[in-house]
Every structure is written in C-alpha cells, then in structure tokens.
C-alpha positions in Angstrom: 0.0 0.0 0.0 1.4 3.4 -1.0 1.9 5.9 1.9 -0.3 9.0 1.9 0.4 12.3 3.5 -2.4 14.9 4.0 -0.9 18.4 4.3 -3.2 20.9 6.0 -1.8 24.1 4.5 -2.1 27.8 4.6 -0.7 31.0 6.1 0.0 31.5 9.8 -3.2 31.7 11.9 -5.3 29.6 9.5 -5.6 26.7 12.0 -3.3 24.2 10.3 -2.1 22.6 13.6 -5.5 22.6 15.3 -7.3 21.1 12.3 -4.4 18.8 11.5 -4.4 17.3 15.0 -8.2 16.7 14.8 -8.0 15.3 11.3 -5.2 12.9 12.4 -7.4 11.6 15.2 -10.3 11.0 12.8 -8.0 9.2 10.3 -6.1 7.3 13.0 -2.9 8.7 11.7 0.1 10.4 13.2 0.3 14.2 13.1 3.5 16.2 12.3 3.9 20.0 12.6 6.3 21.2 9.9 7.3 24.1 12.2 9.2 21.5 14.3 11.5 20.9 11.3 12.7 24.5 10.8 16.3 25.2 11.5 17.3 27.3 14.5 18.4 30.0 12.1 15.0 30.1 10.3 13.1 30.3 13.6 15.3 33.2 14.7 14.6 35.0 11.4 10.8 34.5 11.7 10.9 35.6 15.4 12.7 38.8 14.3 10.1 39.5 11.7 12.3 38.6 8.7 10.6 36.5 6.0 12.2 33.3 5.0 13.7 32.9 1.5 13.5 30.0 -0.8 17.0 29.1 0.2 15.7 28.8 3.8 12.7 26.8 2.8 14.2 24.1 0.5 16.1 22.2 3.2 13.2 22.6 5.5 10.8 21.1 3.0 13.2 18.2 2.4 13.2 17.5 6.2 9.4 17.7 6.2 9.1 15.3 3.3 11.5 12.8 4.8 9.6 12.8 8.2 6.2 12.6 6.4 7.3 9.6 4.5 8.8 7.8 7.5 5.7 8.4 9.6 3.2 7.5 6.9 5.1 4.2 6.0 5.2 3.3 9.7 1.5 4.1 10.3 -0.1 0.6 9.9 -2.7 -0.1 8.8 -3.6 3.2 7.2 -0.1 4.2 6.0 -1.2 7.8 6.3 0.0 10.8 8.2 -1.2 14.4 8.6 1.1 17.3 8.4 0.5 21.0 9.2 2.7 22.9 6.7 2.4 26.3 5.1 3.3 24.9 1.6 2.6 28.5 0.3 3.9 28.1 -3.3 3.1 25.6 -6.0 6.9 24.9 -6.2 6.9 23.9 -2.5 4.0 21.6 -3.0 5.6 20.1 -6.1 8.8 19.5 -4.0 6.8 17.6 -1.5 5.0 15.7 -4.3 8.3 14.6 -5.7 9.0 12.5 -2.6 9.2 8.9 -3.7 6.8 6.4 -2.2 4.4 9.0 -0.8 1.2 10.4 -2.3 0.7 13.9 -1.1 -2.8 15.6 -0.7 -3.1 19.3 0.1 -6.0 20.9 1.9 -5.7 24.7 1.9 -7.5 26.5 4.7 -8.7 29.8 3.3 -9.7 32.5 5.7 -10.3 36.3 5.2 -7.1 38.3 6.0 -8.9 40.2 8.7 -9.8 36.9 10.5 -6.2 35.7 10.1 -4.9 39.0 11.7 -7.4 38.7 14.6 -6.3 35.1 15.2 -2.6 36.0 15.2 -3.1 38.9 17.5 -4.7 36.5 20.1 -2.0 33.8 19.7 0.8 33.7 22.3 4.0 31.7 22.6 4.6 31.1 18.8 7.7 32.2 17.0 5.7 33.4 14.0 4.9 37.1 14.5 1.7 38.8 13.4 3.7 41.2 11.3 4.7 38.3 9.0 1.1 37.8 7.8 1.4 40.3 4.9 4.6 38.6 3.7 2.9 35.2 3.8 -0.1 36.4 1.9 2.1 38.0 -0.8 4.0 34.7 -1.1 0.9 32.5 -1.1 -0.1 30.8 -4.4 -3.5 29.4 -3.6 -4.2 25.9 -5.1 -6.1 26.2 -8.3 -8.9 23.8 -9.4 -6.5 22.1 -11.8 -3.7 21.5 -9.2 -3.3 17.8 -8.8 -4.2 16.5 -5.3 -5.1 19.8 -3.9 -8.4 21.4 -2.6 -9.6 24.4 -0.8 -11.7 24.7 2.3 -13.2 28.1 3.1 -13.4 29.0 6.8 -15.6 31.7 8.3 -15.2 33.3 11.7 -17.8 31.4 13.7 -17.3 28.0 12.0 -17.0 25.3 14.7 -13.8 23.3 14.6 -15.8 20.1 14.1 -17.4 21.6 11.0 -14.0 22.6 9.6 -12.7 19.0 10.1 -15.9 17.6 8.4 -15.4 20.0 5.5 -11.7 18.9 5.2 -12.8 15.2 5.2 -15.4 16.0 2.5 -12.8 17.8 0.4 -10.3 15.0 0.7 -13.0 12.5 -0.5 -13.3 14.6 -3.6 -9.6 14.2 -4.4 -9.9 10.4 -4.5 
C-alpha cells in the first residue's frame, strides 16, 4: 500500500495545527507539525520579523518530506500521516509531491485576511509574529482547481472546529 500524506496548508493563523491534530485523530494517523523541522536560524529569522527565503525553505521542505514519508510508512494499517505545513507556493507543494513512495494531498484552509490577523493577535507563545502575515499572503499561491491532489476549504469566523474538520474530510474524499 502506498503511503499517503495529507498536508493541511495555509498561512500562519489559518488553524493548520488545530485542524491537523483533529483530522489525524479522525483518520487514526500520526500528526506532524512542519514548524518543528525549521532550523534554529529560520526560527530566529521568523521571530525577528524577517521573512524566509526559498534558500531557507528548500532544506526545511526536504526534512518535512522525509519525516512525512517515515511516519506514513510506519502508520499501519492506514499508511497515512497528517502534516501541518504552510506549503505556500506551488513549487513547494511540487517539491513535497516529488517524494518517492508517498502520495501527497493538500488541503488549503482559506480565511479572510482580517480573520487571520485577529487570530494571530490572540496567539501567544509562537515564533511566527503577526507582522509576518502580509509577507505570507504575498508569497501565497492558492491551489487552483487544476492543481493535482489539492483542494480548498473556506473557513468563516464562527465556524466550529468540528465543522471545519468535516469540511476537510469531505474535500479529501473529492480528491480520490
């Protein structure tokens, strides 16, 4: 059975980790947070308000892909894992897709910028600062309808977490 990795993607504040943890529970799969695979240098850059460059991101994505493959392959009987990862550009998603032995599926959590800013203002204890939101939104290349293995879930302010997870499950079923 081929390993599958479901990437819950989006900008900071979208709810990737929260939704990812709950989705992993529903699927009976391990959960990984891609933030844990950033280098110390990248975390320091983000904490200082400096956006990451592609040169910062490529080795990080390679670490995320390797960990996702390892966890998905080890996750019997489903051979599935869930990863919270920004995966902002098509090229980043393509780099993950290029991982041998793993089928990647991407679920983009789309929220209004005002809601994202509100969520980030309320979040404490995370290295990603609210001032970085505009940089992430500028970098973001939303999945298009013709992007293989990718879908979009629209989230509104008062949407309960359980409803978001159900919407993600439904969107994944549409990917096959």
